[in-house]
N, C-alpha and C positions, 0 to 999 in steps of 0.2 A: 504493500500500500504506500508507504513512504520509507525512505532511508535516512537515518540520522548519522552523519559522519562524525560530528562532534558531540561529546557527552560532558555535561558540566555537573559536578556534584557540589552542592553548597548546603550547609545546614545552619539554621538560625533558630534558636529556641527562646521563648519568652515566658517568664514565670507567671505572668498575668493570666495566661490561658493555656500555656503548654503547646503553642504552635511550633511545628517543625516544618520549615520550608525546604523541600527537596526539588532541585532542578534536575530532572532525570532524563530529559531529552533536549538536545541543543541544536542550534542552527549551524550548519557547516560554513556559513557566510559571516560568522561573528567577526567583529573588529577588535583588534588588540588595543587595550586602553590602560593607561597608568594613572591612577589617582594618587598623587604624591601626598604623603601624610601632611595634613594641614598644620601650619604653625599656630600654636595656641598657647595662651598664658597658663601658668601653673594653676592647677585646681579646676581647670575647665576640661570636661570630658571630651575625648577625641571623637569628632563626628565623622571622620574620614571613613570608618567602616560602614556607616549607614549609607553615605553617598555611594560608596563602592558597591555595596550589596544591592542597592536600588538599581544601579546601572546593569549589574550582572543578571539580576532576575528578569530584566527586560528581554533577555535572551539574545540581544544584539551585540553584547560586548563581553570580551574575556579579559578581566582585569589582571594586571601583573602584580605578583607578590612584591611588597616593598623591599624585601631583602635582596631582590635581584636587580634593583635599580642602581644605575651607575652614579646618579646624583639625585639630590633631594631639593629642587628649587622651590622657593616660596614666592618669588616675584618674577614678572615677565623677563626682566633683563638677566635672570639667572638660567633661562632656558637654553640648553645646548642641544640643538636639533640632531647633531651628529650622534651624540650618546644614545638618543632614543631610536634613531634609524638602525644603529648597530643591534639594538635589542628587538627590532622588528615591531616597535610600537607605532600605532597609527595616530592615536590621540593622547594628549596629556592634559590632566586637570590639576591645577594647583589652588591652594587656598590659604588665607591668613585670617585667623580668628582674634577678635579683640573683645574685651569686656569693660564697659564703663562703670562708673561708681554707682549708678542707679540700677545696675543689674541687667543692662541691655547687652545682648550679644550681637556682634556684627561680623559677618563673614564676607570677605572680599575674595572672589574666585575668578579664574581665567581658564579658558579652554583653548587648546592649541591643536592645529592640524600639522602633524609632523611631516607628512609627505609634501605638503604645500609650503611648509615653513612659515606659517602665519597664525596669528591669534584669531580664532573664530568668534569669540564672545567673551565678555567679562561683565561682572556686576557685583552688587552687594545685596545681602539679605540680612535684615535686622529684626530682633524681637526679644522678648523677655527670656531670661535663662530657663524658665519653666517650659518654654516652647522649643527647647533644644532639638528634639527630634523633628518637629515641624520645619525648623530652619534647614536641617540637613536634607529633608525630603524636597523642599523647594529648590535648594541648590541643585539637587539631582534632576529635578524637572527642567531647570534652566539649561543644564549641561546636555541633557537628552535632546531638548529642542534645538540647541545650537548645532548638534551633530546630525540628528535625524530629520530636522525640519518638521517635526511633529510635536505638539505639546506633550510633555511628560505627564503621567498620571500617578506619580508616586505620592503626591499629597492628598490623594483621594481616600475614601473609606470603603470598607466592605461590611455589609450588614448580613446577618445569618441567624438561623435558629439553632440553638444547642439543645439537644434532648439528653437528659441524664436519667438513668434508670428506666430505659424504655421497656424492658421486659419485666419490670417489677410492678407491684400494686400501686406504687406512688411515684410515677414518673414526674419529672420537673422539666418544663419547657421555658427557655429563656431567649429573649430577643437581644442580640448583642451586636455592637458596632466596634470595629477595630480599624487601625490604620491598614493601608493596603499591604503592609509587610507583616501583619498579624499582631503588632504591638498595640499598647494602649487600649486594651479591651474595656468597653463600658457595657454594663447590663442595663438595657432600657426597660425591660419588662420581664417579670417572672410569673409563671402560672402553672398550676397542676393540669391545665387544659391546653390542648394543642394551639399553636400559633402558626399561621400559614401565610404564604404569598406576600412577604414584606416588599415594599416598593418605596422609592425616594421621590420627593417632590423635585422639580427641576432646579430649585435653588438650594437643595440640600437641607432646608430648615425644618421640613416636616417629613413624616413617613406615613404610609398607610399599610394595613395588614388585616388579616382575618383572625379574630379571637373567638374562642369557644367558652370564655369565662362565664357567660350567662346561661350556658347549657345548650346553646345553639350558635350557628355561625353568625358572626356580626362583623361588619366592616368598620374599622376604626381609623380615624386620622389623628395622628399623634404629633404634637409640636415638641421638638427636641429640647429647645431652650427652657421651656416652662414645665414640660410634662403634661400639659393640658391635652385631654383626649375628647374627641367628638365622635359620636356614633353617626355613621353615614347611611348604613343600610342594615336593618334588623328585621326583615320581612319573614313571614312564614315561609318555610322551605329553605333553600340554600342561597347564601350570599357569599360570593367568592371572587377570587382573582382580580383584585383592584389594582389599577395602575394610573398614575397621574398623567394628564395631558402635558405636552411640551411647554405650554404657557402656565401650567399649574392651576387653571381655573376649573377644570373638570376632572373627573375620574371615570374611567371605563371599567366595567365589572360584569360579571355573569350572575344573573338572578333567576330563580325558578318560581318567583312569586305569582306568576300567571299560569302556573301548571307545567311549564317546560323551561329548560335552560336556554335563556336568550341573552344576547349582549345588550347592555344598556350603557348610557352615559349619564352622569349626574353633575349638574352645575353646583359647585360647592357653596356659592354665596346664598342660595335659597333652596338647595336640595331638590331642584327640579330634574326629574328623571325623564329620559328619552329612550324609547325602545328602538334599537338599531336593527336587530334581526327578527325574523318571524318565520320559523320553520319547525317542523316536528322533530328534527334531529337535535342533538345536544350541541349547543354553541357555547364556547367557553374560552378562557385564557386570552383575552384581548390584549393587544399591544398597539401603541400609536406609531404612526409614521412620523418622521422628523418634522414635517410641516404641520402636523396636527389635523390634517384634512381627511385622513383615512385611518381605519383600524385593520389590523391583521388578527385573525382569530382561528381557533381550532373548532372543527365541526365534524360530526360523523354522518352528516346528511347524505354522503355518497356510500355509506355502508361501513366505513372505517374512518378513523381520525385522519383528516387532511387539513391543510391550511388554506384559508380564504382571505381575501381583502374586500373591504367595503368602503366606498367613498361616502362621507357623511352628508354630502349634498344630494345624493340620489338613492342611497341605501341598496344599490344593486351589487350583490356579492359576486366575486370572481375567484375561481379556484386557482391556487398557486402551485400546489405540489401534486405530482402524479407518480413519482417513483416510490414503490413500497406501499405496504398496507398500514403503516403507522407513522404519522408526522404530526408533531404537537409542540406546544410551548414556544411559540414564535417570538423572536426579538429582532427588531429592525436595526441595521447598522446606521450610524449617523450620516453616512453618505446617501442614504435613501435608495441605494441600488443593490444592496445585499441583505440577505436574511439568514438568521441563525435559528435552528430548531432542533428538537429531539427526533431522531429517526431510528426505526427498527431496521437493522441491516440484515444481510443474508445469513450472518452467523447467529441470528436471533437475539443479538445484544442490542441495547439501546445506546446510541451514540449521538454526539453533537455534530450537526451538519451545517456547512456553509454553502449558500446558494446565491447565484446572481439572479436578480429579477428580470434581467434582459433575456433570459432563456438561451443564452449563447454557449453555456457550459453545463456540464453535469454537476449535480450536487457533490460537494467534496466532504468526506468524512474526516473530522478533526480529531476525534478521540477513539480509543480502542478498548475501553473497559466494558464490562458486561452490562452495567446499569448506570449510565450517565444521564443526568437530568438537570432541569432548572438552570439553563444558561443565562448569563447576564454579562453584557459588554462593558468594558472599561470606557470612560467617556471619550477617549481619543480613538476608540475603535480598533485598537491594536491587540487587545487580549480579551479572553472570555473566561469568567469564573463559572464553575458549575459544580454540582453535587455528584458524588460517585461513592463507590464502596471500596474499601481496602481492608483486608484482614477482618472481614465481618463487622466493620463499623463504617458509619457515614463520615466522609471527609469532604473537604473542598479541594478542587484542583483548578489549575489555570492552564489554558492553551492559547497560543497565538492564533490569529485569524488565518494565517497561512499554514497552520498545522506544524510548524517547524520547531516550536519550543513548548515544552510542557513542564508544569510544576505541580507538586502535591503539597497541600497544606493540612496534614492530619492533625486533629486535636487529640490530646491525651485524656480528655475528660468528657467522654460521651460521644454521641452522634451529632455531626454537623450537617445541616441541610438548608435548603431554600436561600441560597446566596443572592445578594443584590448589590451590584457595584454602584457607588455613588456617582453623581454628576461632578463636574468641576465646581468647586465652592469658593466663595469669597474668602480671602485670607486676611487676617489681622496683621500679618507681617509686612514690613516695609521692604520693598524690592525696587532696585533701579539698575539700569544698565550703565556701564562706564566704558 
């Protein structure tokens, strides 16, 4: 199916949740990169490993061990391109960290292209010492964008459901949010009842999900800053699969309140519901297109689960998938031209599939486990987080949209499921180019 010439093994554990990130499949087109240990005052933790690991887990870079470096420059005039060419390094990143009396950390960084012998980009990122990891992630974002010409997504978050004691009489479900590298885990909600289908608002300030805490499925909108929770749908029957519109004013969801599973939208300011589909089949799992004018959804109206699109101005459904007897859980790529979904393959396993909506290529299988589900795209469209099984437990995994890089993020404390990658979010850090 695919051949992986390079294999990268990296481990990073966090005591907050016990995440171990394993990059077990690598791209044979990775670029060699040196992140020179940042110059920092005594007592300030070294953020170089965070920046280096962010770039490594993108799958596009192979960082050099600092012990192999011929020099350790901290300023642009100390760069000796010949040293790095001898080592076969393509890009060099340097940084200098300072701390002011009021506790503000500032990082001045530079990115160099060794082959062209030129500085690609430089800048500063500043923030409080408590935002140490956030500063490092933002520096990595800036470095990634300078080299790849694509915004980095290391400063984003991943939301997921952790299930502890699933096989016991008293399971515990918790909704958690972590940095994209698994650190800084926050528990948003705990319940003895299932939590399903978490989704982010486009500004990252709110989330929605399905809760069973009242004894039946209920769609909740939850404001992260205040913890305020609003019930959006609690009809008789099933209330499921909520997802915010790109402008944050509506939620699309599946309801069975009229006797059958149909797709609806609800305007959040006044809870005005609009029925989108009308068919005897089961219509569920809606996903918005980037322009907010259409929905992609799963339906068994053809006899088995397939994907359909519907424009909100005419409500005429159009079938999108024809390969295989099971295609579900659609997610649109930000470019509006590609689609991700769960597909049952010839080996009877459930895999994540990438498909062009132009119809000019066959769907491409990205994953190879037996039970891969719940895909969610990074906001830059480069990576996909999804749920799978490993050694009889639920874990999260990440794969690039070209299928060339794969990572596992197993949790040591229960089953992890239902991941949702955050959008780009406003930062309180001060960043400027130099």
